[in-house]
C-alpha positions as CSV (number, residue, x, y, z in Angstrom):
1,M,-15.9,20.4,94.2
2,N,-14.0,17.2,94.3
3,L,-11.6,16.0,91.7
4,K,-14.1,13.5,90.3
5,N,-16.7,16.1,89.7
6,V,-14.1,18.3,87.9
7,L,-13.1,15.5,85.6
8,T,-16.7,14.9,84.7
9,V,-17.4,18.5,83.8
10,V,-14.2,18.6,81.7
11,A,-15.2,15.4,79.8
12,I,-18.7,16.7,79.1
13,S,-17.3,20.0,77.9
14,A,-14.8,18.3,75.6
15,T,-17.4,16.0,74.2
16,T,-19.8,18.9,73.6
17,A,-17.0,20.9,71.8
18,I,-16.1,18.0,69.6
19,L,-19.8,17.4,68.6
20,S,-20.2,21.0,67.9
21,V,-17.2,21.1,65.6
22,V,-18.3,17.9,63.8
23,G,-21.8,19.2,63.5
24,Y,-20.7,22.6,62.2
25,G,-18.4,20.9,59.7
26,K,-21.3,18.8,58.4
27,W,-23.5,21.9,58.2
28,M,-20.8,23.8,56.4
29,E,-20.3,20.9,54.0
30,K,-24.0,20.8,53.2
31,K,-24.3,24.6,52.9
32,Y,-21.3,24.9,50.5
33,A,-21.7,21.7,48.5
34,G,-19.4,21.7,45.4
35,T,-16.4,23.3,47.1
36,Q,-13.0,21.5,46.8
37,E,-11.0,20.2,49.7
38,A,-7.4,21.3,49.6
39,G,-5.0,18.4,49.1
40,K,-7.6,15.9,47.9
41,L,-7.8,14.9,44.2
42,P,-10.6,13.1,42.3
43,V,-9.9,9.8,40.6
44,N,-9.4,11.3,37.1
45,Y,-6.2,13.0,38.4
46,A,-4.6,9.7,39.4
47,G,-1.0,9.6,38.3
48,F,-1.0,13.1,37.0
49,F,1.2,14.9,39.5
50,G,4.7,13.6,40.0
51,N,5.1,12.5,36.4
52,N,6.6,14.3,33.4
53,V,3.8,16.2,31.6
54,P,4.1,15.7,27.8
55,G,5.5,18.8,26.1
56,G,7.5,19.9,29.2
57,P,8.2,23.6,29.9
58,A,6.8,26.1,27.5
59,D,10.2,27.1,26.0
60,F,10.2,26.6,22.3
61,T,13.7,28.0,21.5
62,A,15.4,24.8,20.8
63,A,12.6,23.3,18.7
64,A,12.2,26.5,16.6
65,T,16.0,26.8,16.1
66,S,16.2,23.2,15.0
67,A,13.3,23.2,12.6
68,T,13.3,26.6,10.8
69,P,16.3,25.7,8.5
70,A,14.3,22.8,7.1
71,V,11.2,24.8,6.2
72,V,11.3,26.4,2.8
73,H,9.5,29.2,0.9
74,I,7.9,27.9,-2.3
75,K,7.0,30.4,-5.1
76,T,5.1,29.2,-8.2
77,K,4.5,30.7,-11.6
78,T,1.8,29.8,-14.1
79,K,2.3,31.2,-17.6
80,A,-0.3,33.3,-19.4
81,R,-2.6,31.1,-21.5
82,Q,-5.7,31.1,-23.7
83,V,-8.7,29.3,-22.3
84,A,-12.2,28.7,-23.7
85,N,-14.8,31.2,-22.6
86,S,-16.8,29.2,-20.0
87,Q,-19.7,31.8,-20.1
88,P,-20.9,32.3,-23.7
89,Q,-22.3,35.8,-24.3
90,Q,-25.1,36.9,-26.6
91,N,-24.0,38.5,-29.8
92,P,-25.8,41.9,-29.7
93,F,-25.5,42.3,-33.5
94,G,-27.2,39.1,-34.4
95,D,-26.7,38.3,-38.1
96,M,-26.4,41.9,-39.2
97,F,-22.7,41.9,-39.8
98,G,-21.9,38.2,-40.2
99,G,-23.0,36.2,-37.1
100,D,-20.1,33.7,-37.1
101,M,-17.5,36.4,-37.0
102,F,-19.1,38.3,-34.1
103,D,-20.0,35.1,-32.2
104,Q,-16.3,34.2,-32.3
105,F,-15.5,37.7,-31.0
106,F,-17.8,37.5,-28.1
107,N,-17.5,33.7,-27.3
108,G,-13.9,33.0,-28.5
109,P,-11.0,32.2,-26.2
110,R,-9.9,34.6,-23.5
111,V,-6.4,35.2,-22.2
112,V,-5.6,34.4,-18.5
113,P,-2.6,36.5,-17.4
114,E,0.5,35.0,-15.8
115,Q,-0.2,34.0,-12.2
116,Q,2.1,33.8,-9.2
117,A,1.5,32.2,-5.8
118,S,3.5,31.1,-2.8
119,G,3.4,28.6,0.0
120,S,5.7,26.6,2.3
121,G,7.3,23.2,2.2
122,V,9.4,20.9,4.5
123,I,12.7,19.3,3.5
124,V,12.4,15.6,4.6
125,S,15.7,14.2,3.3
126,Q,19.3,15.5,3.0
127,D,19.1,14.9,-0.8
128,G,16.4,17.5,-1.3
129,Y,13.0,15.9,-1.2
130,I,10.4,18.4,-0.1
131,V,6.8,17.7,1.0
132,T,4.1,20.4,0.5
133,N,0.4,20.7,-0.3
134,N,-0.9,19.6,-3.7
135,H,-2.8,22.9,-3.9
136,V,0.5,24.9,-3.6
137,V,2.1,23.4,-6.8
138,D,-1.0,22.3,-8.7
139,G,-0.8,23.5,-12.3
140,A,2.4,25.4,-11.8
141,D,4.8,25.9,-14.8
142,E,7.7,26.9,-12.6
143,I,8.5,26.2,-9.0
144,N,11.2,28.0,-7.1
145,V,12.3,27.1,-3.6
146,T,14.1,29.5,-1.2
147,L,15.8,28.1,1.9
148,N,16.0,29.9,5.3
149,N,19.7,30.8,4.3
150,K,18.3,32.7,1.2
151,K,19.7,30.2,-1.3
152,S,17.2,29.5,-4.1
153,Y,16.7,26.4,-6.3
154,K,14.5,25.3,-9.2
155,A,12.2,22.4,-8.1
156,T,10.6,19.5,-10.1
157,V,7.4,17.7,-9.2
158,I,7.9,14.1,-8.1
159,G,4.3,13.3,-7.4
160,T,1.0,14.8,-6.3
161,D,-2.1,13.5,-4.5
162,A,-5.3,15.4,-4.5
163,S,-7.0,13.0,-2.0
164,T,-4.6,13.9,0.8
165,D,-3.6,17.3,-0.6
166,L,0.0,16.4,-0.6
167,A,2.8,16.7,-3.1
168,V,6.5,15.9,-3.2
169,I,9.0,18.1,-5.1
170,K,12.8,17.9,-5.3
171,I,15.7,20.3,-5.5
172,E,19.1,19.2,-6.6
173,G,21.9,19.1,-4.1
174,D,23.0,17.3,-1.0
175,K,23.4,17.7,2.8
176,F,20.3,19.8,3.1
177,P,18.9,20.3,6.6
178,Y,15.7,18.3,7.1
179,L,13.1,17.6,9.8
180,V,12.9,14.3,11.7
181,Y,9.6,12.5,11.6
182,G,7.6,12.3,14.8
183,N,4.6,10.0,15.4
184,S,1.2,11.7,15.0
185,D,-0.5,8.8,16.9
186,D,1.4,10.1,20.0
187,V,0.0,13.6,19.7
188,K,-2.2,14.5,22.6
189,L,-5.0,17.0,23.1
190,G,-3.6,20.1,24.9
191,Q,0.0,19.4,23.7
192,W,2.1,22.4,22.7
193,V,2.9,22.5,18.9
194,L,4.5,25.0,16.6
195,A,3.5,26.0,13.1
196,I,6.4,27.1,10.9
197,G,6.1,28.6,7.4
198,Y,6.0,31.7,5.2
199,P,2.6,33.4,5.8
200,L,1.5,36.5,3.9
201,S,4.9,36.5,2.0
202,L,6.7,37.2,5.2
203,D,10.1,35.6,6.1
204,V,10.0,32.3,8.0
205,T,7.5,32.7,10.9
206,V,6.9,30.5,14.0
207,S,3.6,30.5,15.9
208,A,2.7,28.4,18.9
209,G,-0.6,26.8,20.0
210,I,-2.0,23.6,21.4
211,V,-3.6,20.6,19.8
212,S,-7.3,21.4,19.9
213,A,-8.7,18.1,18.4
214,K,-7.6,15.1,16.4
215,A,-9.2,13.2,13.5
216,R,-11.0,16.3,12.2
217,S,-12.8,16.3,8.8
218,I,-13.8,19.7,7.3
219,N,-14.7,18.4,3.8
220,I,-12.1,20.6,2.1
221,N,-10.3,18.0,0.1
222,Q,-13.5,17.0,-1.7
223,R,-13.1,20.1,-3.8
224,Q,-10.3,18.4,-5.6
225,S,-10.9,14.7,-5.1
226,K,-13.8,12.2,-5.2
227,T,-12.1,10.1,-2.5
228,P,-10.8,12.6,0.0
229,V,-8.7,11.6,3.0
230,E,-9.2,13.9,6.0
231,S,-8.2,13.2,9.5
232,F,-6.6,16.6,10.5
233,I,-4.8,17.6,13.6
234,Q,-6.7,20.8,14.7
235,T,-4.6,23.4,16.5
236,D,-5.0,27.0,17.5
237,A,-1.5,27.9,16.3
238,A,-1.8,30.9,14.0
239,V,-1.7,29.8,10.3
240,N,-2.4,32.2,7.4
241,P,-2.2,32.1,3.5
242,G,1.3,31.1,2.7
243,N,1.6,28.7,5.6
244,S,0.2,25.9,3.4
245,G,2.7,23.0,3.2
246,G,4.6,24.2,6.2
247,A,5.6,22.3,9.3
248,L,3.7,21.5,12.5
249,I,6.2,20.3,15.0
250,N,6.2,19.2,18.7
251,T,8.4,20.7,21.4
252,N,11.1,18.1,20.5
253,G,11.4,19.6,17.1
254,E,9.9,16.6,15.4
255,L,7.5,16.9,12.4
256,V,4.0,15.8,13.4
257,G,2.0,17.4,10.6
258,I,1.8,19.4,7.4
259,N,-0.3,22.6,7.7
260,S,-3.0,22.5,5.1
261,A,-6.0,24.6,5.9
262,I,-7.7,27.1,8.2
263,A,-11.3,27.5,9.3
264,S,-12.1,31.2,8.7
265,P,-15.0,33.3,7.3
266,T,-12.4,35.9,6.1
267,G,-9.7,33.7,4.6
268,Y,-7.3,34.7,7.3
269,Y,-6.6,33.1,10.7
270,T,-9.4,33.4,13.2
271,G,-8.7,30.6,15.6
272,Y,-8.3,27.2,14.1
273,S,-5.9,25.6,11.7
274,F,-5.6,22.0,10.4
275,A,-2.6,19.8,9.6
276,I,-2.2,16.5,7.9
277,P,-0.9,13.9,10.4
278,V,2.7,13.0,9.7
279,N,2.0,9.2,9.6
280,I,-0.2,9.8,6.5
281,V,2.5,12.1,5.1
282,K,5.3,9.6,5.5
283,K,3.4,6.9,3.6
284,A,2.3,9.3,0.9
285,I,5.9,10.5,0.4
286,A,7.3,6.9,0.2
287,D,4.6,6.0,-2.4
288,M,5.2,9.1,-4.5
289,V,9.0,8.7,-4.5
290,K,8.8,4.9,-5.3
291,Y,5.7,4.6,-7.5
292,G,5.0,8.2,-8.7
293,S,1.6,8.2,-7.0
294,V,0.0,7.4,-3.7
295,Q,-1.2,3.8,-3.5
296,R,-4.7,4.1,-2.0
297,A,-6.2,1.1,-0.2
298,F,-9.9,0.6,0.4
299,I,-12.0,-1.7,2.7
300,G,-14.9,-1.1,0.4
301,I,-17.6,0.0,2.8
302,T,-19.9,3.0,3.3
303,Y,-20.4,4.4,6.8
304,I,-22.0,7.3,8.6
305,A,-20.0,10.5,8.0
306,E,-19.4,13.3,10.4
307,G,-21.7,16.2,10.9
308,I,-24.9,14.8,9.3
309,S,-28.0,16.9,9.1
310,D,-31.2,16.6,11.1
311,K,-32.9,15.2,8.0
312,E,-30.2,12.6,7.5
313,S,-30.4,11.7,11.2
314,A,-34.2,11.2,11.0
315,S,-33.7,9.0,7.9
316,L,-31.2,6.8,9.8
317,D,-33.5,6.6,12.8
318,E,-36.2,5.3,10.5
319,K,-33.9,2.7,8.9
320,Y,-31.7,1.5,11.8
321,G,-33.5,2.7,14.9
322,S,-31.0,3.9,17.6
323,S,-28.4,1.3,16.8
324,W,-26.4,3.6,14.5
325,K,-25.9,6.1,17.3
326,T,-22.7,4.8,18.7
327,N,-19.5,6.4,20.1
328,D,-17.7,3.0,20.2
329,G,-16.9,2.7,16.5
330,V,-17.9,3.3,12.9
331,F,-21.4,2.2,11.9
332,V,-21.3,0.4,8.5
333,T,-24.2,1.3,6.2
334,G,-23.1,-0.8,3.2
335,V,-20.5,-3.2,1.9
336,A,-19.6,-3.1,-1.8
337,E,-19.8,-6.4,-3.7
338,G,-16.4,-7.9,-4.4
339,S,-14.7,-5.5,-2.0
340,A,-12.1,-6.3,0.6
341,G,-14.6,-5.9,3.4
342,G,-17.1,-8.1,1.7
343,A,-14.6,-10.9,1.1
344,A,-13.8,-10.7,4.8
345,G,-17.4,-11.1,5.8
346,L,-18.2,-7.5,7.0
347,K,-21.9,-6.6,6.7
348,E,-24.3,-3.7,6.9
349,K,-24.9,-2.6,10.6
350,D,-21.5,-3.9,11.8
351,I,-19.7,-1.4,14.1
352,I,-16.0,-1.2,13.3
353,T,-14.1,-0.6,16.5
354,K,-10.4,-1.2,15.7
355,I,-8.0,-1.2,12.7
356,N,-4.9,-3.3,13.4
357,G,-5.6,-3.0,17.1
358,S,-5.9,0.8,17.0
359,P,-9.3,2.0,18.3
360,V,-11.4,4.0,15.8
361,N,-14.4,6.0,17.0
362,S,-15.1,8.0,13.9
363,G,-14.9,7.8,10.1
364,P,-11.9,10.1,9.9
365,Q,-10.0,8.0,12.4
366,M,-10.7,4.9,10.4
367,V,-9.7,6.6,7.1
368,E,-6.5,7.7,8.7
369,Q,-5.6,4.2,9.8
370,V,-6.4,2.6,6.4
371,A,-4.5,5.4,4.6
372,L,-1.3,4.0,6.1
373,Y,-1.5,0.8,3.9
374,K,-1.5,0.0,0.2
375,P,-3.4,-2.5,-1.9
376,G,-2.5,-6.1,-1.1
377,D,-1.6,-5.3,2.6
378,K,-3.4,-7.4,5.2
379,I,-4.9,-5.7,8.2
380,T,-7.1,-6.9,11.1
381,V,-10.5,-5.3,11.5
382,S,-12.4,-5.6,14.8
383,Y,-16.1,-5.0,14.8
384,K,-19.2,-5.6,16.8
385,R,-22.2,-7.5,15.5
386,N,-25.2,-7.9,17.7
387,G,-23.1,-6.9,20.7
388,I,-20.5,-9.5,20.1
389,E,-16.9,-8.5,19.3
390,N,-15.2,-10.1,16.2
391,T,-11.9,-9.7,14.5
392,V,-11.2,-10.6,10.9
393,S,-8.2,-10.4,8.5
394,V,-8.9,-8.1,5.5
395,T,-6.7,-8.0,2.4
396,L,-7.0,-4.4,1.2
397,K,-7.8,-3.6,-2.5
398,N,-7.4,-0.6,-4.8
399,K,-10.3,1.5,-6.2
400,A,-10.6,-0.9,-9.2
401,G,-11.3,-3.8,-6.8
402,N,-8.0,-5.7,-7.0
403,T,-4.7,-5.8,-5.2
404,D,-2.5,-4.4,-8.0
405,L,-0.3,-1.4,-7.4
406,V,-1.4,1.6,-9.4
407,K,1.2,3.1,-11.7
408,K,1.4,6.9,-12.1
409,S,-0.9,8.0,-14.9
410,T,-0.1,10.9,-17.1
411,I,-2.6,13.3,-18.6
412,L,-2.4,11.5,-21.9
413,D,-3.1,8.1,-20.1
414,R,-6.3,9.6,-18.7
415,I,-7.7,10.8,-22.0
416,G,-6.8,7.5,-23.6
417,G,-6.6,6.7,-27.3
418,T,-3.9,6.1,-29.8
419,L,-2.4,9.5,-30.8
420,E,0.0,10.4,-33.6
421,N,1.5,13.7,-34.9
422,L,-0.1,14.9,-38.1
423,D,2.1,14.6,-41.1
424,K,3.3,17.8,-42.8
425,K,1.6,17.0,-46.1
426,T,-1.9,16.6,-44.6
427,A,-1.3,19.7,-42.4
428,L,-0.4,21.7,-45.5
429,A,-3.3,20.4,-47.5
430,N,-5.7,21.5,-44.7
431,E,-4.0,24.8,-44.1
432,I,-3.1,24.2,-40.5
433,A,0.3,24.4,-38.8
434,G,0.0,20.9,-37.4
435,G,-2.0,18.8,-35.0
436,V,-2.5,15.4,-33.4
437,V,-4.4,12.6,-35.1
438,V,-6.7,10.4,-32.9
439,K,-6.0,7.0,-34.5
440,K,-8.1,5.1,-32.0
441,L,-10.4,6.4,-29.2
442,G,-9.5,3.7,-26.7
443,T,-11.4,3.4,-23.4
444,G,-10.3,6.7,-21.8
445,L,-12.1,10.0,-21.6
446,L,-12.0,10.5,-25.4
447,S,-14.4,7.7,-25.7
448,K,-16.9,9.7,-23.6
449,T,-17.1,12.4,-26.3
450,R,-18.8,12.3,-29.8
451,M,-15.4,12.4,-31.4
452,Q,-14.7,9.9,-34.2
453,E,-11.4,8.2,-35.0
454,G,-9.4,10.2,-37.5
455,F,-10.1,13.5,-35.9
456,V,-7.2,15.9,-35.9
457,I,-6.9,18.0,-32.7
458,A,-5.7,21.4,-33.9
459,S,-6.2,23.4,-30.7
460,V,-7.0,23.0,-27.0
461,N,-8.9,25.7,-25.3
462,G,-8.1,28.1,-28.1
463,V,-4.3,27.3,-28.0
464,D,-3.0,26.0,-31.3
465,I,-1.0,22.7,-30.9
466,K,1.2,21.1,-33.5
467,N,2.3,17.8,-31.8
468,I,1.7,15.5,-28.9
469,E,4.1,17.4,-26.6
470,E,2.2,20.6,-27.1
471,L,-1.1,18.7,-26.6
472,K,0.2,17.4,-23.2
473,A,1.3,20.9,-22.1
474,A,-2.1,22.4,-23.1
475,L,-4.0,19.7,-21.2
476,S,-1.8,20.2,-18.1
477,N,-2.6,23.9,-18.1
478,A,-6.4,23.3,-18.3
479,R,-7.9,25.0,-15.3
480,N,-10.8,23.2,-13.5
481,G,-10.3,20.3,-15.8
482,K,-12.4,21.9,-18.6
483,V,-11.1,21.2,-22.1
484,R,-12.3,22.1,-25.5
485,F,-10.8,20.3,-28.5
486,D,-11.1,22.1,-31.9
487,G,-10.0,20.5,-35.1
488,I,-10.9,18.9,-38.4
489,Y,-11.6,15.6,-40.2
490,P,-9.2,15.5,-43.3
491,G,-11.3,15.2,-46.4
492,Y,-14.4,16.8,-44.8
493,E,-15.4,20.4,-44.7
494,G,-15.8,22.4,-41.5
495,N,-14.4,22.6,-38.0
496,Y,-15.5,20.5,-35.1
497,T,-15.5,21.1,-31.4
498,Y,-15.6,18.5,-28.5
499,P,-15.8,19.5,-24.8
500,L,-14.2,17.3,-22.2
501,N,-13.9,17.3,-18.4
502,L,-10.6,15.9,-17.2
503,G,-12.0,15.9,-13.7
504,D,-14.1,12.8,-14.6
505,S,-11.0,10.7,-14.3
506,E,-9.7,12.1,-11.0
507,E,-10.2,10.5,-7.6
């Protein structure tokens, strides 16, 4: 065989081998579809490797060491008190032995014993301002704060807000350790976070987890407010009773949230916990310190809430077709007359996509962004109408429909009326220790009762009161907002009772 023939055989053999390898590769590729090729990345991983991953290495030592001195243990005490019996009982003796006496025995006031509770808080300034949950200090007669160094202080309430479930209290002193604010808008899904607090009456405890979700609403604040603000950071960091009001921090030791609730069928941690974003917290603290209450701003719209039922979904389908089913924004179902949104030209069926340039894809996200502002502030609202994007300037208003800042209201402001202490002569003539005279009913909650001017409030929920200060204390101790006024009209026989629900005035 000559050289030419040898080269021809080699070329044919090489070509056959190459085709065989290529063909086998194609066959294997088809047979094992779905396998991943080593060293090749899909487009969604572009820019991932080679950059610093948020959170860095999973070493929490520095963050925990920096933050724990600024997280405090809060213990509250509520004094024993008499309250009206909310469940009247049948008098088994009828009128046999004097019905009135036995009715009073069975349906009279009952004594609620002293109650103690505990939670957590975060020092946010060196002069002793502390943020915690409203439900931690609500109704407490005494608040004690213990620092990580075991030093204890009496605390006073600066302001509370049921809508966000936040409260600010203060201890006297200076140069306290405090947590530095982070930015909750920068928090990312999957990011490491630490929950710090005093769960189950244990000493300061640190647990780690990741951010599971953002802008979560679990409808828990509606138990205490008619205008709840919920846009929680959801994590799987272990949080238990006692953690309420404690810190959620990132791995830089910055405060990114205040732990507020858990989702659990048992009342103890079973997988998910929820924290109030620090951007909402910062604004609420500033308002409570400056004004005594949080300045809530409203656009004045109604929109489709999270987690609607199948029945509600069918009703929306019937009314709006498929246009309300959007992931690109918040579908507007109504605009209040005279509201900020109405004045800016927003209409039903608009889809709000951005607040001040920040994208909003759900009601909680929108609520979170609006919660950062106060009445009178101007924001931009971007929305889609008939597929066309628009942006308008909106001047936010308060709940009353104007741009005024709302002053802190006391319990006496809410019930309204003109009140005076009963003079000793009238008290003696009517055989009572004292009381409060309702000179004018005003336009507050008293006007919603059948009470007449001139009524003397002698007791509240079965607790005798002699003056306005005791009336204020008795009202502040009213649980669930249920109040029963007992008293007299001087010059007329008999005792009179008027029920009242303080919750009618709350947000």
